[in-house]
Each structure stands twice: as C-alpha cells, then as structure tokens.
C-alpha positions as CSV (number, residue, x, y, z in Angstrom):
1,X,-4.6,24.3,-0.1
2,X,-2.5,27.0,-1.5
3,X,-3.3,30.6,-1.3
4,X,-3.3,34.0,-3.9
5,X,-3.1,36.2,-0.8
6,X,-5.5,39.0,-0.2
7,X,-5.3,42.4,-2.1
8,X,-8.2,44.0,0.2
9,X,-9.8,42.5,2.7
10,X,-7.5,41.3,6.2
11,X,-9.1,37.9,6.9
12,X,-10.7,35.6,5.2
13,X,-12.5,32.1,6.4
14,X,-13.3,29.2,4.4
15,X,-15.2,26.0,4.0
16,X,-14.5,23.2,1.3
17,X,-15.6,19.4,0.7
18,X,-13.4,17.2,-1.6
19,X,-14.5,13.9,-2.4
20,X,-14.0,11.2,-5.4
21,X,-14.9,7.5,-5.1
22,X,-11.9,5.3,-6.1
23,X,-13.9,2.2,-7.7
24,X,-12.0,1.4,-10.6
25,X,-8.9,-0.4,-10.5
26,X,-5.7,0.5,-13.0
27,X,-2.6,-1.2,-13.6
28,X,-0.5,2.1,-15.9
29,X,-3.0,3.1,-17.9
30,X,-5.0,0.2,-18.5
31,X,-8.4,-0.5,-16.9
32,X,-8.4,-3.8,-15.1
33,X,-10.9,-6.1,-13.6
34,X,-12.2,-5.6,-10.1
35,X,-13.3,-8.8,-9.3
36,X,-13.4,-8.6,-5.2
37,X,-15.6,-5.1,-5.5
38,X,-13.0,-3.1,-3.8
39,X,-13.7,1.0,-3.4
40,X,-12.2,3.6,-1.6
41,X,-14.2,6.6,-0.8
42,X,-12.7,9.7,0.3
43,X,-14.5,13.0,1.6
44,X,-12.1,15.4,3.1
45,X,-13.5,19.0,4.7
46,X,-11.1,21.9,4.8
47,X,-11.6,24.6,7.4
48,X,-9.1,27.5,6.1
49,X,-7.9,30.7,7.5
50,X,-6.3,33.6,5.4
51,X,-5.2,36.5,7.1
52,X,-3.1,39.6,5.6
53,X,-0.4,41.3,8.2
54,X,1.1,43.5,6.0
55,X,0.4,45.5,2.8
56,X,1.5,42.5,0.6
57,X,2.0,39.7,2.3
58,X,0.2,37.3,5.5
59,X,-0.3,33.9,6.6
60,X,-2.8,30.7,5.9
61,X,-3.7,28.3,8.5
62,X,-5.6,25.2,7.0
63,X,-7.0,22.3,8.9
64,X,-7.7,18.9,6.8
65,X,-10.7,16.6,8.4
66,X,-10.3,13.4,6.3
67,X,-13.6,10.4,6.2
68,X,-12.4,7.6,4.1
69,X,-14.0,4.4,3.9
70,X,-12.1,1.4,2.2
71,X,-14.8,-2.2,1.1
72,X,-14.3,-4.9,-0.4
73,X,-16.9,-8.2,-1.1
74,X,-15.1,-11.4,-0.5
75,X,-16.6,-14.6,-2.0
76,X,-16.3,-17.5,0.2
77,X,-16.9,-21.2,-1.0
78,X,-19.2,-21.4,2.1
79,X,-20.0,-17.2,2.4
80,X,-19.6,-14.1,1.2
81,X,-17.6,-11.7,3.3
82,X,-18.3,-8.0,3.4
83,X,-15.2,-5.8,4.4
84,X,-15.0,-2.1,5.3
85,X,-12.8,0.2,7.2
86,X,-12.7,3.6,7.8
87,X,-11.1,6.2,9.4
88,X,-12.1,10.1,10.1
89,X,-11.1,12.6,12.3
90,X,-8.4,15.8,12.4
91,X,-6.0,15.2,9.4
92,X,-2.8,17.5,9.5
93,X,-2.3,21.2,9.3
94,X,-1.0,23.3,7.0
95,X,0.9,26.3,8.3
96,X,1.9,28.8,4.9
97,X,3.4,32.6,5.0
98,X,2.7,34.2,1.5
99,X,3.9,37.3,0.2
100,X,1.9,39.2,-3.2
101,X,3.9,41.1,-5.6
102,X,2.1,43.2,-8.6
103,X,4.3,43.7,-11.5
104,X,4.6,46.4,-14.0
105,X,3.0,44.4,-16.8
106,X,0.1,43.3,-14.5
107,X,1.2,40.3,-13.4
108,X,0.1,39.5,-9.6
109,X,2.1,36.9,-8.4
110,X,1.7,35.2,-4.8
111,X,4.8,33.1,-3.7
112,X,3.3,30.5,-0.7
113,X,6.2,28.6,1.7
114,X,5.7,26.6,4.6
115,X,5.0,23.3,6.0
116,X,2.3,20.2,7.0
117,X,2.4,19.6,11.0
118,X,1.2,16.1,11.9
119,X,-1.9,16.6,13.7
120,X,-3.3,13.6,12.2
121,X,-3.5,10.4,14.0
122,X,-0.5,7.9,12.2
123,X,-1.1,4.1,13.2
124,X,1.4,1.4,12.4
125,X,1.3,0.0,8.7
126,X,1.1,-4.0,8.2
127,X,2.3,-5.7,5.0
128,X,2.3,-8.7,3.6
129,X,4.9,-11.2,4.1
130,X,6.2,-11.0,0.4
131,X,7.3,-8.8,-1.9
132,X,5.6,-7.7,-5.6
133,X,7.1,-5.9,-8.0
134,X,10.2,-5.8,-5.4
135,X,7.5,-3.5,-3.8
136,X,6.1,-4.0,-0.2
137,X,2.2,-4.9,-0.2
138,X,0.1,-3.1,2.1
139,X,-2.9,-4.6,4.3
140,X,-4.4,-1.7,6.0
141,X,-3.2,1.6,4.4
142,X,-5.3,4.1,5.9
143,X,-4.1,6.9,7.8
144,X,-5.0,10.3,8.7
145,X,-1.6,12.3,8.2
146,X,2.3,11.9,7.6
147,X,3.2,11.5,10.6
148,X,6.3,14.4,9.9
149,X,7.0,18.0,9.2
150,X,6.7,18.3,5.6
151,X,8.2,21.3,3.7
152,X,5.0,22.7,1.2
153,X,5.9,25.6,-1.3
154,X,3.6,27.1,-4.2
155,X,3.9,30.0,-6.9
156,X,1.1,31.6,-8.6
157,X,0.4,34.5,-11.4
158,X,-2.4,35.8,-13.0
159,X,-3.3,38.9,-14.8
160,X,-6.2,39.6,-17.2
161,X,-5.8,40.1,-20.8
162,X,-8.7,42.1,-21.9
163,X,-8.5,41.9,-25.9
164,X,-9.8,38.3,-25.6
165,X,-13.5,38.1,-25.1
166,X,-13.8,41.7,-24.1
167,X,-13.9,42.6,-21.1
168,X,-11.8,40.1,-20.9
169,X,-10.5,37.1,-19.5
170,X,-7.9,36.2,-16.1
171,X,-5.4,34.0,-17.4
172,X,-3.1,32.1,-14.6
173,X,-0.2,29.6,-13.6
174,X,-0.1,28.0,-11.0
175,X,2.8,25.2,-8.8
176,X,2.9,23.6,-5.9
177,X,5.1,20.9,-4.1
178,X,4.4,19.1,-1.1
179,X,8.4,17.3,-0.4
180,X,8.2,14.9,2.9
181,X,11.7,13.8,3.6
182,X,11.8,11.9,7.2
183,X,9.9,9.0,8.2
184,X,7.8,8.6,10.7
185,X,8.0,7.0,13.9
186,X,6.5,3.8,12.0
187,X,9.0,4.2,9.5
188,X,6.7,5.2,6.8
189,X,7.6,8.3,4.4
190,X,4.9,9.4,2.8
191,X,6.3,10.2,-1.1
192,X,6.3,13.4,-2.9
193,X,4.2,15.2,-4.6
194,X,3.8,18.3,-7.3
195,X,1.6,19.9,-9.6
196,X,1.7,22.6,-12.2
197,X,-1.5,24.0,-14.1
198,X,-2.7,26.7,-15.8
199,X,-6.2,28.3,-16.9
200,X,-8.7,31.2,-17.6
201,X,-11.6,33.0,-15.9
202,X,-14.4,35.5,-17.2
203,X,-17.3,37.0,-15.6
204,X,-20.4,35.6,-17.0
205,X,-22.9,37.7,-16.1
206,X,-23.5,41.0,-14.0
207,X,-20.2,40.3,-12.3
208,X,-21.6,37.7,-9.6
209,X,-21.1,34.1,-12.1
210,X,-17.7,33.8,-13.0
211,X,-16.8,30.5,-15.1
212,X,-13.5,28.8,-14.6
213,X,-11.2,26.5,-16.7
214,X,-7.9,25.2,-15.5
215,X,-5.8,22.1,-16.5
216,X,-2.9,20.6,-14.3
217,X,-0.6,18.0,-14.2
218,X,-0.2,16.1,-11.1
219,X,2.7,13.6,-10.3
220,X,2.8,11.4,-7.0
221,X,5.9,9.4,-5.7
222,X,5.0,6.2,-3.6
223,X,5.3,5.8,-0.4
224,X,8.7,4.3,1.3
225,X,9.2,1.9,4.0
226,X,12.0,1.9,5.7
227,X,13.4,2.3,2.2
228,X,11.2,-0.1,0.1
229,X,8.8,1.3,-1.6
230,X,4.8,0.6,-1.2
231,X,3.1,-0.8,-3.7
232,X,0.0,0.9,-3.8
233,X,-0.1,4.6,-4.7
234,X,2.3,6.7,-7.1
235,X,1.9,8.1,-10.6
236,X,0.7,10.7,-13.3
237,X,-2.4,12.2,-13.4
238,X,-3.9,14.8,-17.1
239,X,-7.1,16.4,-15.5
240,X,-9.4,19.0,-16.7
241,X,-11.4,20.7,-14.4
242,X,-13.9,23.0,-14.8
243,X,-15.6,25.4,-12.0
244,X,-18.4,28.5,-11.5
245,X,-17.9,30.8,-8.7
246,X,-20.6,32.4,-7.5
247,X,-20.5,36.4,-5.6
248,X,-23.3,36.9,-3.1
249,X,-21.6,40.2,-1.3
250,X,-19.0,39.1,1.4
251,X,-19.7,35.1,0.4
252,X,-18.0,33.3,-2.3
253,X,-19.6,30.4,-3.6
254,X,-17.7,27.8,-5.6
255,X,-18.1,24.5,-7.3
256,X,-15.4,22.7,-9.2
257,X,-15.5,18.9,-10.9
258,X,-12.4,17.2,-12.3
259,X,-11.6,14.9,-15.1
260,X,-8.5,12.9,-15.6
261,X,-7.8,13.1,-19.2
262,X,-4.9,10.8,-18.9
263,X,-3.6,8.4,-16.0
264,X,-0.4,6.2,-15.7
265,X,-0.3,5.1,-12.4
266,X,3.3,3.7,-10.9
267,X,1.5,0.3,-10.2
268,X,-2.0,-1.4,-9.8
269,X,-4.4,0.8,-7.5
270,X,-8.2,1.6,-7.5
271,X,-8.7,5.4,-9.2
272,X,-11.6,7.4,-10.2
273,X,-13.1,9.3,-12.8
274,X,-14.1,12.2,-11.4
275,X,-13.5,14.1,-8.5
276,X,-15.6,17.1,-7.3
277,X,-14.6,20.2,-4.7
278,X,-17.6,22.6,-3.4
279,X,-16.8,25.5,-1.1
280,X,-17.5,28.8,0.5
281,X,-15.8,31.5,1.0
282,X,-16.2,34.5,3.6
283,X,-14.5,37.9,3.8
284,X,-15.0,38.8,6.9
285,X,-13.0,42.7,7.2
C-alpha cells in the first residue's frame, strides 16, 4: 500500500481489510460456465506504520496477512467430492521511503520507492505434465508470498480546485508498479504489475465526511516458472471505485467498493464482480 506521506503528524498507524470472491470464470472478456463451482475467497489484512522522519520525507512499513480459500465441487459417478484448500498467515512485507514536494502551482506530490521483502511462506508449485496454450497449468497455486525481493515504485499528486463545486474538490492522479525480476528458490517468478488512476474527493458535511471516486487501470503479467508462463493469472482491468471517509478526531474510518467496468484476462480464470476494502487510520502525534 503506497502512501501520500505525512504533512503534520509524525506517526500514523492503519489497518485494512481487503476482500473479494472470485467465483465467475472469464475467458478474455467473456463470461464462461463454471461446472465445478470453483471459487476463490480472498481476505487480506494489512497493517501499516507510517513515520515522518524529516520535514518532507519518511518511511512506511506494511505487513500483509492473507487468508485465502479455494474450493470446488467435483461430481463423480458414485459420489460428490467437495474440494477445498486454504492458506493463511504472514505474507510479504513492504518497506518504502517516501518524499513529498509542494509545487508553486499548488500540487502536492509524493514519490515512493522501496521493496517487498519475502516474509511470506512459499511452497514448491505443482503443474500438470502437459502444456495448454503453451502455458503450464498449475495444480495448486496458493502462495503467501513471492519468495523474492521485489522493487516497488509509486507516485501521486493532488491539488484543490476551488472553482469546481465550491468550496472546491481535490483532484488526484496516481501510479504504482511492482516489478519482480528474479525467480524464487522453486523457480517461480511472480508477474509484474502496474496501476494508473485518477479521481476526485470532496467534503460532504461538516468537514467530517469526504466522498471519493476514482478510476484505475490495472495490468498484471502472468507468472513464469523456469521460463514458461503459468496459465492462470494475468490480464487488464478498468475499475471504478467510490468510497467514503469519516473523520473522528485522530481516527479516520474509510470504506471503498471496486467495480470492474472492463476486463480482458490473459487466459481462462476466475474473477470477481466486486472487491471491497475497509480500514481505520490513526494519526498518533
């Protein structure tokens, strides 16, 4: 999770829950049948600490705790098999340095740079013996982390435009990328990803409630095992995400819903019609 930095406080702690249920298979952009009733339930807890060290720079540390369950129903001639596998526990941890800058035109800009470090457990992946569409077909693909040190970069900029809907709205643009470049000890390299977004926010009532809407384009590459792409994973998504933030003194509570307006997946895979996140931010001092 990238940061806009801290302008006034020196320490900020936040906790987030991210979730989605991937239960609809898509081939490219087309919805397909789901005869095995496959489903992947994803819940990820994020715990973040943000520290301002200098006037305009600081450090952020984020730990991820995934809880993922993959299930299916296999109908056999004489019985029905309910398949399920779950993994949960500590995932990878990101360590970022951030630098803020305020331009003469009123833009607040923040640069992020750092890495995701492999604190999450990885396991040897297993694949079917045959290729499909020149890609490996995974038998089990649940991993808590990548097993590698992955560079992470980000940039954000925002400013208040007072001429629109007085007393004005805050417009923003963001960009972020995670670029794994090494194989882990099992020979698996996680696909790189990047996201670009833009949006606006406005105070709704008594300076306590802020409405936010943003749209973003997310691209993910397929994972690669010993030079061969892994069939499940990869694609492009155009998302719309409205959210609300409620200020309660030193604590801010925020919730967001994310709807895919368009998707084009690199192969046939499960996807969700809705993702959500809810969290609380505590500015300590």
